[in-house]
C-alpha atoms as one frame of an Amber mdcrd trajectory, in Angstrom:
protein
   4.326 -10.696  16.897   0.977 -11.509  18.548  -0.733  -8.682  16.698   0.855
  -9.810  13.442  -0.475 -13.350  13.888  -3.910 -11.978  14.769  -4.003  -9.957
  11.558  -2.966 -13.022   9.547  -5.828 -15.070  10.971  -8.343 -12.301  10.324
  -7.205 -11.626   6.767  -7.319 -15.344   6.010 -10.930 -15.443   7.196 -11.848
 -12.361   5.192 -10.111 -13.687   2.066 -12.467 -16.666   1.910 -15.196 -14.452
   0.488 -14.921 -12.132  -2.503 -15.061  -8.419  -1.825 -15.266  -5.382  -4.081
 -11.932  -4.161  -2.720 -10.139  -7.150  -4.279 -10.949  -6.015  -7.825 -10.306
  -2.352  -7.035  -6.877  -3.051  -5.560  -5.906  -5.361  -8.429  -6.809  -2.596
 -10.895  -4.946   0.169  -9.059  -1.830  -1.960  -8.582  -1.869  -2.978 -12.254
  -2.090   0.703 -13.183   0.883   1.573 -10.959   3.069  -1.144 -12.489   1.921
  -0.275 -16.025   2.760   3.399 -15.475   6.169   2.468 -14.090   6.968   0.501
 -17.252   5.308   2.882 -19.707   7.648   5.829 -19.112  10.899   4.127 -20.194
   9.408   1.723 -22.743   7.644   4.476 -24.688  10.727   6.656 -24.635   9.095
   9.353 -22.559  12.208   9.352 -20.370  15.092   6.923 -19.909  18.788   6.845
 -19.172  20.541   3.926 -20.882  23.743   3.084 -19.063  24.343   0.154 -21.409
  24.686   1.588 -24.908  23.910   5.267 -24.403  20.520   5.308 -26.165  18.984
   7.856 -23.827  15.414   8.940 -24.466  13.334  12.034 -23.785   9.848  12.881
 -25.048   9.848   9.817 -27.355  13.063  10.838 -29.113  16.793  10.268 -28.754
  18.627  12.494 -26.297  22.047  13.000 -24.799  22.842  11.852 -21.260  22.079
  15.167 -19.575  18.674  15.533 -21.201  17.830  11.879 -20.573  18.805  12.224
 -16.914  16.800  15.442 -16.632  13.809  13.596 -18.071  14.138  10.767 -15.543
  14.399  13.246 -12.671  11.374  15.168 -13.931   9.473  11.890 -14.387  10.163
  10.870 -10.797   9.139  14.345  -9.638   5.918  14.125 -11.674   5.027  10.788
 -10.068   5.636  12.341  -6.678   3.414  15.316  -7.527   0.612  12.943  -8.516
   0.818  11.080  -5.217   1.044  14.375  -3.320  -2.097  15.721  -4.983  -3.907
  12.464  -4.254  -2.912  12.899  -0.603  -4.283  16.423  -0.526  -7.521  15.365
  -2.208  -8.180  11.975  -0.624  -5.623  11.269   2.066  -3.098   8.449   1.807
  -5.044   6.525  -0.813  -1.912   5.816  -2.812  -0.329   4.140   0.217  -3.255
   1.764   0.604  -4.129   1.150  -3.036  -1.371   2.115  -5.457   1.946   1.599
  -3.674   3.673  -1.590  -4.918   5.581  -1.933  -1.640   2.300  -2.331   0.222
   1.110  -4.916  -2.293   4.344  -6.862  -1.837   3.575  -6.931   1.889   0.148
  -8.392   1.106   1.720 -11.143  -0.964   4.049 -11.834   1.955   1.070 -12.259
   4.257  -0.603 -14.588   1.765   2.426 -16.865   1.623   2.535 -17.045   5.420
  -1.112 -17.791   6.084  -1.872 -20.190   3.212  -1.077 -23.873   2.962  -0.359
 -26.406   0.225  -0.910 -25.527  -3.412  -2.490 -22.187  -2.534   0.690 -21.180
  -0.713   2.822 -22.197  -3.698   0.769 -20.005  -6.040   1.006 -17.120  -3.565
   4.797 -17.434  -3.689   4.723 -17.355  -7.495   2.413 -14.341  -7.583   4.537
 -12.470  -5.054   7.749 -13.208  -6.940   6.285 -12.147 -10.302   4.860  -8.927
  -8.891   8.126  -8.112  -7.092  10.116  -8.758 -10.276   7.748  -6.570 -12.306
   8.225  -3.768  -9.791  12.011  -4.046  -9.542  12.717  -4.525 -13.248  10.261
  -1.712 -14.003  12.415   0.631 -11.918  15.551  -0.760 -13.541  14.119   0.016
 -16.992  14.415   3.737 -16.210  18.214   3.366 -16.113  19.076   0.778 -18.746
  17.569  -0.621 -21.929  16.437  -4.054 -20.726  17.323  -5.562 -24.096  20.775
  -5.742 -22.558  19.570  -8.944 -20.872  19.645 -10.831 -24.178  21.638  -8.577
 -26.504  24.399  -7.228 -24.345  27.848  -8.517 -23.650  28.019 -11.166 -20.943
  29.251  -8.760 -18.266  26.435  -6.295 -18.957  23.772  -9.013 -19.226  24.905
 -10.784 -16.075  25.322  -7.547 -14.156  21.865  -6.229 -15.076  20.238  -9.565
 -14.293  22.078  -9.705 -10.961  20.855  -6.241  -9.971  17.265  -7.089 -10.928
  17.291 -10.446  -9.166  18.927  -8.983  -6.061  16.240  -6.311  -5.932  13.537
  -8.932  -6.337  15.076 -11.016  -3.545  15.186  -7.918  -1.323  11.510  -7.250
  -2.053  10.602 -10.829  -1.125  12.670 -10.583   2.051  10.821  -7.389   2.912
   7.506  -9.182   2.368   8.588 -11.963   4.674  10.223  -9.999   7.485   9.625
  -6.229   7.580   6.281  -5.924   5.849   4.003  -3.184   7.276   6.681  -2.066
   9.721   8.241  -0.172   6.813   4.989   1.700   6.124   4.473   2.305   9.819
   7.807   3.811  10.782  10.402   3.827   7.988   8.890   5.011   4.692  10.201
   8.558   4.071   7.258   9.407   1.809   4.857   8.114   4.455   6.594  10.269
   7.052   6.063  13.326   4.880   2.426  12.431   4.262   1.860  11.995   7.988
   3.145  15.543   8.468   1.344  17.432   5.718  -2.384  17.742   6.204  -4.254
  15.049   4.275  -7.822  15.443   3.056 -10.140  16.457   5.871 -13.280  15.297
   4.112 -12.365  11.842   2.842 -10.973   8.729   4.486 -11.811   5.988   6.964
 -14.363   7.236   9.444 -16.695   6.030  12.169 -20.221   7.306  11.585 -21.348
   7.234  15.238 -23.925   4.568  14.442 -23.946   3.544  18.092 -26.670   0.968
  17.576 -24.703  -0.669  14.773 -21.225  -1.045  16.297 -20.947  -4.332  18.189
 -17.554  -3.527  19.774 -15.925  -6.616  18.268 -12.662  -4.676  17.810 -11.913
  -6.461  14.540 -11.143  -3.122  12.912  -8.402  -2.479  15.489  -6.923  -5.956
  15.187  -6.808  -6.031  11.376  -5.225  -2.592  10.855  -1.803  -3.158   9.235
  -0.235  -0.111  10.924  -1.756  -0.567  14.396  -4.248   2.296  14.447  -7.690
   2.559  16.029  -9.974   3.082  12.998 -12.884   4.321  15.137 -10.801   7.061
  16.693  -8.549   8.364  13.950  -9.041  11.988  14.976  -7.176  11.393  18.262
  -3.485  12.237  18.431  -1.080   9.321  18.695   2.374   9.381  20.303   5.614
   9.140  18.388   6.403   5.680  17.048   9.740   3.965  16.690  11.741   4.968
  13.616  10.615   7.848  11.423   7.585   9.293  13.151   5.989  12.538  14.241
   4.471  12.806  17.694   0.886  13.898  18.357  -0.342  13.857  14.760  -3.902
  12.522  14.477  -4.280   8.877  13.578  -5.854   9.746  10.238  -2.511  11.231
   9.132  -0.968   7.767   9.507  -3.929   5.826   8.093  -3.117   4.057   4.798
  -6.817   4.045   3.849  -6.383   0.462   2.657  -9.938  -0.420   3.713  -9.019
  -3.569   5.660 -10.818  -2.289   8.742 -13.927  -1.457   6.722 -13.911  -4.905
   5.154 -13.680  -6.508   8.607 -16.494  -4.306   9.882 -18.757  -5.201   6.963
 -18.001  -8.893   7.480 -18.926  -8.775  11.177 -22.039  -6.617  10.774 -23.350
  -8.918   8.051 -23.043 -11.875  10.395 -24.489 -10.123  13.443 -27.541  -8.250
  12.216 -27.011  -7.061   8.650 -27.724  -3.407   9.459 -25.817  -0.190   8.855
 -22.052  -0.530   8.757 -20.616   2.053  11.171 -17.121   2.151   9.667 -16.740
   3.550   6.154 -14.081   4.517   3.627 -15.308   7.537   1.721 -16.680  11.000
   2.384 -17.044  11.965   6.032 -20.501  11.964   7.563 -20.447  13.780  10.856
 -17.802  13.818  13.578 -15.662  10.770  14.115 -15.274   9.385  17.608 -15.065
   6.136  19.516 -17.953   4.901  21.649 -17.734   5.825  25.300 -18.069   3.181
  27.996 -21.818   3.582  28.516 -22.536   3.278  24.783 -20.249   0.288  24.492
 -21.990  -1.423  27.420 -25.358  -0.742  25.820 -24.263  -2.271  22.546 -22.891
  -5.353  24.268 -26.214  -5.913  26.013 -28.089  -5.580  22.721 -25.688  -7.961
  20.934
């Protein structure tokens, strides 16, 4: 709980200034939601449990072919995220996963006050509804909400609203704990080898690091961003012991943003923590280097 409150305070401070990551994340999340809706709405694949108008490859299909299309569509989305993991590590987890974005909206509603908090609630609810009803659209023609019989309309609306409520509850209570120790896809990605040449890394700029530890305190999944090559023990829930920290890193860039913020206010020099292509070995400062940096700062 203490670490959670610390992250909230830090993210609130960082949110006061615009950052390039804000626009990037908004674009990637919009793409994820748009892709989720595009498959059933275009007729690429959909099972319609309401009136049997199943779709496959933009044409009408029977139930078996429609179901096969939905299964293949889900598999294709998984393949895309898997390939992104091989090429760039868990970038999808940090930038494209709607569940992670819902957690961010949950943090916003907790740390803000007044009118800003109200708008954060609205944004979180709308995004959660877009995510949940987008998944629902794969299984039923959403025109049932206004064209169907009362039982079908009410039932579909109830499922969508219940899912939205569950998403909001997740944002309020579970949040990053799901990504840290319960997400089955995350567990798999922490086991397979992610990209070894791209990710969050510490460049060994010993004269630049001021040992403020903001990167550690802002990490949503409790990693040490300057030492991601070190093995970490098994965590509670779904976890694999002794995998390097980089296998668990969401590559969300929060630590890099915190590092840039601190370096700009200290001396404006090189930023030692980066998200991108690796430059040299990654390691944490030893005690003598840390002491030297503290005396310089």
